[in-house]
C-alpha positions in Angstrom: 147.1 108.7 82.3 147.6 106.5 85.4 146.9 108.2 88.7 146.8 106.7 92.1 143.8 107.6 94.3 140.3 108.6 93.8 138.9 110.1 90.6 135.6 110.7 88.8 134.8 109.8 85.3 132.0 111.3 83.2 131.0 110.3 79.6 128.8 112.4 77.4 127.7 111.7 73.8 128.2 114.7 71.4 127.9 115.2 67.7 131.7 114.8 67.3 131.9 111.6 69.4 132.1 110.5 73.0 133.4 113.2 75.4 135.3 111.6 78.3 136.0 113.6 81.5 138.3 112.4 84.3 138.7 114.6 87.4 141.5 114.0 89.9 142.2 115.7 93.2 140.0 118.5 94.6 140.0 116.6 97.9 139.7 118.2 100.5 137.5 120.9 99.0 139.6 123.8 97.6 142.7 121.8 97.0 144.5 121.5 93.7 143.1 119.2 91.1 143.2 118.4 87.4 140.7 117.5 84.7 141.4 115.5 81.6 139.0 115.9 78.7 139.2 113.4 75.8 137.3 113.6 72.5 138.3 111.6 69.4 141.7 110.5 70.9 142.7 114.2 71.6 143.2 114.9 75.3 143.7 118.2 77.2 144.5 118.7 80.8 143.1 121.7 82.8 144.3 122.4 86.4 142.6 124.4 89.1 141.3 124.7 92.6 137.5 124.9 92.0 136.3 121.5 90.8 133.1 122.7 89.1 134.8 125.6 87.3 137.7 123.5 86.2 135.4 120.8 84.7 133.4 123.4 82.9 136.6 125.1 81.6 137.9 121.7 80.3 134.6 120.9 78.5 134.3 124.3 76.9 137.9 124.3 75.8 137.7 120.8 74.3 134.4 121.4 72.5 135.7 124.8 71.1 138.9 123.0 69.9 136.8 120.3 68.1 134.5 123.0 66.5 137.6 124.9 65.3 139.1 121.8 63.8 135.8 121.0 62.0 135.6 124.6 60.6 139.2 124.4 59.4 138.4 121.3 57.4 135.5 123.0 55.6 
């Protein structure tokens, strides 16, 4: 996951572990960008035009996937 240029990184503690968010692109406003969400060595990539909505969609998708994996183990 090596990208040239500017990016943002966010780190949030959760019950499942440390949620890492990396956002690339979205500059200038309204241009294409992508968000990588990592939790317990599983990474997803979400692409979109709206930075805030794309970050929220990546976080929701990643946390839902983690919750489903925990329910399958039970």
